[in-house]
TISETI-297972 format. One record per residue (C-alpha): residue number from 1; x negated, z negated, y. Coordinates in steps of 0.05 Angstrom, whole numbers, plus 5000, padded with zeros to 4 digits. Last residue first. Example, Ala and Ser with C-alpha at 12.3 -4.5 7.8 and 13.67 -1.06 7.14 Angstrom:
<atoms>
  pos    px    pz    py
    2  4727  4857  4979
    1  4754  4844  4910
</atoms>
This chain:
<atoms>
  pos    px    pz    py
  578  2131  8005  3725
  577  2080  7954  3704
  576  2032  7924  3754
  575  2083  7872  3780
  574  2058  7818  3733
  573  1987  7834  3710
  572  1964  7768  3736
  571  1904  7743  3775
  570  1832  7734  3757
  569  1773  7780  3762
  568  1754  7789  3689
  567  1822  7774  3659
  566  1855  7821  3709
  565  1807  7878  3696
  564  1814  7870  3620
  563  1890  7868  3625
  562  1891  7933  3665
  561  1849  7966  3612
  560  1896  7944  3556
  559  1957  7962  3596
  558  1935  8033  3608
  557  1903  8049  3540
  556  1964  8082  3509
  555  1971  8106  3436
  554  1915  8061  3410
  553  1881  8062  3341
  552  1874  8139  3344
  551  1798  8140  3340
  550  1793  8165  3411
  549  1838  8108  3435
  548  1796  8055  3399
  547  1734  8085  3433
  546  1767  8081  3502
  545  1784  8008  3489
  544  1713  7994  3469
  543  1687  8029  3532
  542  1734  7983  3573
  541  1698  7922  3545
  540  1629  7951  3559
  539  1649  7970  3629
  538  1672  7899  3640
  537  1605  7872  3618
  536  1567  7926  3654
  535  1597  7908  3722
  534  1553  7953  3764
  533  1613  7966  3810
  532  1601  8041  3820
  531  1562  8064  3760
  530  1589  8015  3708
  529  1662  8015  3730
  528  1663  8090  3736
  527  1630  8102  3668
  526  1680  8055  3634
  525  1739  8093  3663
  524  1711  8163  3651
  523  1698  8154  3577
  522  1716  8228  3563
  521  1772  8209  3515
  520  1796  8156  3564
  519  1801  8205  3621
  518  1841  8254  3580
  517  1887  8199  3556
  516  1901  8175  3626
  515  1926  8244  3644
  514  1968  8250  3581
  513  1997  8180  3591
  512  2024  8203  3659
  511  2003  8167  3722
  510  2032  8108  3757
  509  2014  8055  3705
  508  1939  8064  3718
  507  1952  8062  3792
  506  1958  7986  3795
  505  1893  7973  3757
  504  1856  8023  3801
  503  1885  7993  3865
  502  1859  7924  3845
  501  1792  7953  3822
  500  1783  7988  3891
  499  1786  8058  3920
  498  1833  8088  3868
  497  1853  8161  3884
  496  1924  8178  3908
  495  1961  8237  3877
  494  1936  8275  3817
  493  1874  8318  3821
  492  1872  8380  3776
  491  1822  8388  3719
  490  1873  8389  3663
  489  1902  8325  3691
  488  1863  8285  3743
  487  1858  8216  3770
  486  1805  8208  3825
  485  1766  8144  3821
  484  1732  8129  3889
  483  1657  8134  3898
  482  1659  8196  3944
  481  1679  8158  4005
  480  1654  8086  4000
  479  1684  8034  3953
  478  1737  7986  3976
  477  1728  7916  3947
  476  1795  7882  3933
  475  1775  7856  3865
  474  1704  7849  3886
  473  1707  7799  3943
  472  1767  7756  3924
  471  1744  7751  3852
  470  1673  7729  3870
  469  1625  7764  3823
  468  1573  7735  3776
  467  1523  7791  3764
  466  1512  7799  3689
  465  1438  7800  3673
  464  1387  7856  3663
  463  1412  7893  3726
  462  1410  7970  3730
  461  1357  7999  3777
  460  1372  8010  3850
  459  1372  8078  3881
  458  1325  8089  3940
  457  1322  8106  4013
  456  1255  8093  4050
  455  1252  8073  4122
  454  1202  8108  4167
  453  1140  8087  4204
  452  1096  8098  4144
  451  1101  8027  4121
  450  1050  7971  4131
  449  1101  7927  4166
  448  1153  7945  4113
  447  1219  7985  4107
  446  1269  7989  4052
  445  1336  8026  4043
  444  1389  8012  3992
  443  1433  8050  3941
  442  1477  8029  3883
  441  1540  8019  3925
  440  1528  8083  3963
  439  1493  8081  4031
  438  1525  8120  4088
  437  1527  8065  4140
  436  1454  8051  4135
  435  1436  8125  4140
  434  1431  8123  4215
  433  1376  8069  4209
  432  1324  8125  4198
  431  1326  8142  4271
  430  1296  8074  4286
  429  1228  8096  4260
  428  1193  8033  4236
  427  1139  8003  4281
  426  1150  7931  4260
  425  1176  7912  4330
  424  1219  7973  4331
  423  1247  7956  4263
  422  1267  7887  4287
  421  1301  7918  4347
  420  1335  7967  4300
  419  1355  7912  4253
  418  1389  7875  4309
  417  1421  7939  4332
  416  1449  7949  4262
  415  1479  7879  4265
  414  1513  7892  4332
  413  1540  7959  4309
  412  1570  7933  4245
  411  1561  7990  4194
  410  1512  7963  4143
  409  1506  7988  4071
  408  1448  7954  4036
  407  1384  7938  4072
  406  1316  7915  4048
  405  1269  7890  4102
  404  1197  7870  4089
  403  1149  7829  4131
  402  1197  7780  4166
  401  1162  7727  4209
  400  1192  7751  4274
  399  1261  7746  4244
  398  1250  7673  4229
  397  1224  7656  4298
  396  1285  7693  4326
  395  1333  7645  4290
  394  1382  7684  4245
  393  1451  7698  4272
  392  1435  7771  4287
  391  1418  7780  4214
  390  1492  7773  4198
  389  1504  7799  4126
  388  1451  7751  4099
  387  1396  7741  4048
  386  1326  7711  4063
  385  1271  7720  4011
  384  1216  7670  4027
  383  1145  7664  4002
  382  1098  7684  4058
  381  1074  7612  4060
  380  1061  7619  4134
  379  1137  7616  4144
  378  1140  7543  4128
  377  1216  7534  4132
  376  1262  7476  4149
  375  1223  7440  4204
  374  1204  7507  4235
  373  1277  7527  4236
  372  1298  7467  4276
  371  1322  7509  4333
  370  1384  7530  4295
  369  1400  7595  4259
  368  1376  7584  4188
  367  1435  7550  4153
  366  1498  7590  4158
  365  1464  7656  4173
  364  1423  7646  4108
  363  1482  7664  4061
  362  1429  7667  4006
  361  1361  7631  4010
  360  1309  7653  3959
  359  1244  7613  3952
  358  1185  7648  3917
  357  1124  7626  3878
  356  1155  7557  3864
  355  1105  7527  3859
  354  1034  7530  3887
  353  1025  7456  3873
  352  1016  7422  3941
  351  1034  7477  3989
  350  1093  7496  3945
  349  1117  7424  3940
  348  1116  7417  4015
  347  1155  7481  4026
  346  1206  7462  3973
  345  1215  7392  4001
  344  1225  7422  4072
  343  1279  7467  4044
  342  1314  7412  4002
  341  1331  7363  4057
  340  1359  7406  4113
  339  1388  7449  4057
  338  1431  7390  4033
  337  1460  7379  4104
  336  1483  7451  4109
  335  1512  7451  4039
  334  1550  7387  4056
  333  1577  7420  4119
  332  1597  7482  4078
  331  1636  7443  4027
  330  1614  7434  3954
  329  1630  7472  3891
  328  1588  7534  3905
  327  1523  7497  3913
  326  1489  7527  3851
  325  1414  7513  3858
  324  1382  7564  3812
  323  1314  7542  3784
  322  1258  7581  3754
  321  1214  7551  3700
  320  1148  7573  3671
  319  1103  7540  3722
  318  1135  7472  3710
  317  1132  7427  3772
  316  1196  7462  3794
  315  1241  7421  3748
  314  1215  7355  3777
  313  1226  7377  3848
  312  1297  7398  3834
  311  1312  7333  3798
  310  1282  7294  3856
  309  1328  7329  3905
  308  1389  7312  3865
  307  1434  7373  3854
  306  1493  7379  3902
  305  1555  7335  3894
  304  1626  7340  3866
  303  1624  7390  3810
  302  1550  7390  3797
  301  1499  7446  3791
  300  1429  7459  3770
  299  1419  7527  3739
  298  1359  7535  3693
  297  1317  7598  3683
  296  1259  7599  3633
  295  1287  7655  3590
  294  1337  7700  3625
  293  1412  7686  3616
  292  1408  7634  3671
  291  1402  7693  3720
  290  1477  7703  3711
  289  1489  7640  3754
  288  1464  7679  3815
  287  1527  7690  3857
  286  1553  7618  3857
  285  1571  7617  3931
  284  1515  7575  3963
  283  1460  7597  3915
  282  1391  7572  3935
  281  1345  7607  3886
  280  1279  7573  3868
  279  1233  7621  3833
  278  1173  7616  3786
  277  1138  7683  3772
  276  1127  7703  3700
  275  1137  7779  3705
  274  1207  7771  3676
  273  1224  7724  3733
  272  1199  7772  3786
  271  1240  7831  3761
  270  1301  7788  3753
  269  1295  7758  3824
  268  1291  7829  3852
  267  1355  7849  3814
  266  1389  7785  3837
  265  1374  7804  3909
  264  1404  7872  3897
  263  1469  7841  3870
  262  1470  7793  3928
  261  1466  7852  3975
  260  1522  7889  3937
  259  1559  7920  3998
  258  1618  7871  3988
  257  1602  7837  4055
  256  1556  7876  4099
  255  1484  7885  4080
  254  1417  7848  4092
  253  1357  7829  4050
  252  1300  7801  4092
  251  1233  7791  4056
  250  1174  7745  4074
  249  1110  7770  4044
  248  1054  7737  4003
  247  1067  7781  3943
  246  1119  7834  3959
  245  1085  7898  3936
  244  1144  7945  3931
  243  1166  7995  3879
  242  1208  8058  3876
  241  1199  8098  3810
  240  1205  8174  3820
  239  1274  8205  3812
  238  1277  8249  3872
  237  1323  8201  3909
  236  1270  8148  3899
  235  1281  8101  3839
  234  1295  8027  3835
  233  1269  7957  3837
  232  1196  7962  3814
  231  1157  7902  3835
  230  1085  7919  3856
  229  1029  7871  3834
  228  0970  7920  3836
  227  1000  7962  3892
  226  0954  7942  3949
  225  0892  7908  3924
  224  0901  7833  3930
  223  0898  7791  3993
  222  0860  7727  3983
  221  0893  7670  3944
  220  0903  7609  3989
  219  0857  7548  3987
  218  0815  7578  4044
  217  0755  7532  4029
  216  0760  7544  3955
  215  0759  7619  3964
  214  0699  7616  4009
  213  0661  7569  3962
  212  0678  7611  3901
  211  0652  7675  3935
  210  0586  7640  3953
  209  0576  7618  3881
  208  0593  7689  3858
  207  0537  7716  3902
  206  0490  7667  3870
  205  0508  7700  3803
  204  0470  7764  3817
  203  0460  7827  3858
  202  0507  7822  3916
  201  0578  7845  3933
  200  0637  7815  3898
  199  0686  7872  3887
  198  0759  7863  3904
  197  0828  7873  3874
  196  0795  7898  3810
  195  0811  7961  3769
  194  0756  8004  3799
  193  0706  7947  3793
  192  0721  7942  3720
  191  0704  8016  3712
  190  0640  8007  3750
  189  0617  7954  3701
  188  0573  7900  3730
  187  0525  7892  3789
  186  0581  7893  3842
  185  0618  7835  3809
  184  0691  7842  3794
  183  0748  7803  3824
  182  0820  7802  3800
  181  0872  7762  3838
  180  0940  7746  3807
  179  0908  7737  3737
  178  0922  7768  3670
  177  0894  7837  3689
  176  0825  7804  3704
  175  0821  7775  3635
  174  0847  7836  3600
  173  0793  7879  3634
  172  0738  7829  3620
  171  0713  7859  3553
  170  0682  7919  3588
  169  0638  7876  3633
  168  0630  7838  3699
  167  0682  7784  3709
  166  0718  7740  3759
  165  0789  7716  3753
  164  0830  7684  3809
  163  0891  7644  3790
  162  0957  7622  3822
  161  0998  7677  3786
  160  0962  7655  3722
  159  1008  7594  3724
  158  0990  7525  3701
  157  1021  7478  3651
  156  0952  7459  3623
  155  0974  7478  3552
  154  1003  7543  3579
  153  0941  7556  3620
  152  0898  7553  3558
  151  0942  7600  3518
  150  0944  7650  3576
  149  0868  7647  3580
  148  0862  7665  3508
  147  0913  7720  3513
  146  0874  7751  3572
  145  0806  7742  3539
  144  0833  7782  3481
  143  0866  7774  3413
  142  0923  7823  3397
  141  0890  7848  3333
  140  0841  7802  3297
  139  0769  7807  3325
  138  0704  7846  3316
  137  0655  7841  3374
  136  0600  7891  3387
  135  0540  7875  3432
  134  0499  7918  3478
  133  0545  7910  3538
  132  0607  7876  3511
  131  0643  7925  3466
  130  0707  7911  3429
  129  0725  7924  3356
  128  0795  7914  3329
  127  0818  7885  3261
  126  0882  7892  3220
  125  0842  7913  3156
  124  0852  7978  3119
  123  0790  7968  3076
  122  0766  8039  3089
  121  0785  8036  3161
  120  0752  7970  3176
  119  0689  7992  3138
  118  0686  8058  3175
  117  0694  8023  3242
  116  0635  7977  3224
  115  0591  8036  3209
  114  0610  8074  3272
  113  0600  8012  3315
  112  0533  7991  3288
  111  0497  8013  3353
  110  0536  7958  3389
  109  0496  7904  3352
  108  0540  7857  3313
  107  0588  7799  3324
  106  0645  7774  3282
  105  0697  7730  3316
  104  0746  7680  3288
  103  0712  7613  3276
  102  0643  7641  3291
  101  0607  7699  3257
  100  0540  7732  3254
   99  0522  7804  3238
   98  0468  7849  3211
   97  0499  7913  3182
   96  0466  7934  3115
   95  0525  7974  3090
   94  0532  7927  3030
   93  0525  7868  3078
   92  0582  7895  3121
   91  0624  7906  3057
   90  0614  7836  3032
   89  0634  7809  3101
   88  0698  7851  3098
   87  0714  7828  3027
   86  0709  7756  3049
   85  0773  7764  3090
   84  0768  7770  3167
   83  0762  7705  3206
   82  0824  7673  3237
   81  0862  7672  3303
   80  0887  7630  3360
   79  0844  7567  3346
   78  0859  7510  3392
   77  0808  7454  3405
   76  0821  7384  3429
   75  0789  7332  3476
   74  0718  7318  3500
   73  0717  7389  3530
   72  0783  7425  3526
   71  0773  7482  3477
   70  0809  7548  3469
   69  0783  7595  3414
   68  0805  7666  3398
   67  0802  7692  3470
   66  0736  7730  3470
   65  0703  7682  3423
   64  0710  7627  3474
   63  0761  7601  3523
   62  0732  7539  3554
   61  0770  7486  3593
   60  0765  7439  3652
   59  0694  7456  3671
   58  0630  7412  3682
   57  0647  7379  3615
   56  0615  7436  3579
   55  0553  7402  3551
   54  0494  7447  3553
   53  0499  7517  3580
   52  0452  7554  3533
   51  0461  7518  3467
   50  0532  7500  3485
   49  0551  7575  3494
   48  0520  7589  3425
   47  0562  7535  3393
   46  0624  7563  3425
   45  0614  7634  3400
   44  0606  7677  3461
   43  0658  7726  3488
   42  0671  7682  3547
   41  0726  7653  3590
   40  0701  7592  3629
   39  0759  7554  3660
   38  0761  7518  3728
   37  0822  7480  3752
   36  0821  7476  3828
   35  0839  7406  3854
   34  0790  7402  3913
   33  0739  7364  3873
   32  0744  7419  3820
   31  0724  7472  3871
   30  0664  7430  3894
   29  0641  7422  3821
   28  0648  7496  3809
   27  0607  7512  3871
   26  0551  7465  3843
   25  0552  7502  3777
   24  0550  7568  3812
   23  0490  7548  3853
   22  0454  7524  3788
   21  0464  7593  3757
   20  0478  7583  3682
   19  0423  7610  3638
   18  0445  7659  3583
   17  0398  7715  3606
   16  0430  7710  3673
   15  0494  7667  3682
   14  0553  7666  3729
   13  0576  7738  3719
   12  0526  7771  3672
   11  0543  7723  3615
   10  0599  7673  3633
    9  0666  7702  3652
    8  0701  7656  3702
    7  0775  7637  3709
    6  0789  7597  3774
    5  0859  7564  3778
    4  0898  7535  3835
    3  0895  7581  3895
    2  0962  7575  3930
    1  0998  7642  3939
</atoms>
């Protein structure tokens, strides 16, 4: 990740006894000269901060009153909350609690906490109290340093995923949690240090100045604490959540045709998008249009030509946008030429702005096999997700840069050998690859450089969005043994099981109404479509038919369900009747 934002607590972090450390001020100036946006995030009332720090033009923005106030020096101020009603102040005075107030915050000595809490409870006010060393802060609910920073970054059109936060005290937890890298100072709260990615050693603000200079020189975010930004994509076979820390890593997703690798890739994209990461998905076959259902996702497509490069670059300048480049309507040669232009642009844009956070390339074997690979991809970015059913066709330099492998079902001997050789290089136990041919439609395996020398098998989570499916692929798709639909009557199997949606639609008319009725009453048809094909839209439609049958509104569900399948995947129901 590119380092683009520095969020600093004031008291105890970059200042002692209210006095800003001169070394920190100089380091801030150096960071800003390199394009880093610097924001002070403090619990202080803004006027108090000015009285000790002077004019605040040495930073780009100030978040004051523990998140309630956002000010851009020499520009505008945004107030995110409001003061409590007068009755609260009257009650504090009646209880003899000394306090002072700003635009939203009320401050008191920490020892007054029981009295203040009693007043809030008695008056039934929507207020919270926070501690900051020996001070007590009273704020409206849902106001924190994290929400204040988020508000400032939104106005500046910047992402917290490109930010480092540094703090020292109890009220800095939300600030550090908001940013991609969380740093706590060694002389501050031990609980904050336990939550941070790293601890800045030393005994005062001058150590923070040195840390800022190091980070500014590198211009890439330092490694985070393992697991802090893990993406949950499934469950282990024993039911525990399965998550992977993929920040700064290149990912290879493989699987044979119709194994669901694009579905799994879409799941990973969904999880990153809902966490606020910006993605650019290169979609050669139109598999990812469903992502547009998520907020902040736009699909760029044209019937007769690919999206304009300038339009793509313009869209990706916004931290809260993800872009799907739908190339399904153009020929392969035109797709290849387009990627030769768009991939270098994306790498350059990411080095310059930090966006997009991840670049996804599906059907990569068509585009990433030639010797010009280093001109197309900047693998040092650690930002690529590469999707293919032919990993053997990828350029060796690309395979060497892969950090995480996620595999769906894979039975081709040559492709399995390719993964084995890659696994051997990454110290992954090759014996685990034997399960690749056994994977169910909703299963995958994963292996990483930092793994325990074995691949991990897991079951994928349901998707948030509808996966756009190719008719030719999924209508004729044969499921693995044990996943087929077995028609029964009174518990006894009947004839041939259905191993594809096409065969299922055909066989519906071949079995007695009594048998089909038993399945419909139990909801077997909708459950099979959802659990095996993950087509929740079709499953929902079939579920409605089953419900109508249970209520006696339908005498026979066979034609209704067959019609739904054909309408969803194309084709005609002609020839599917008796």
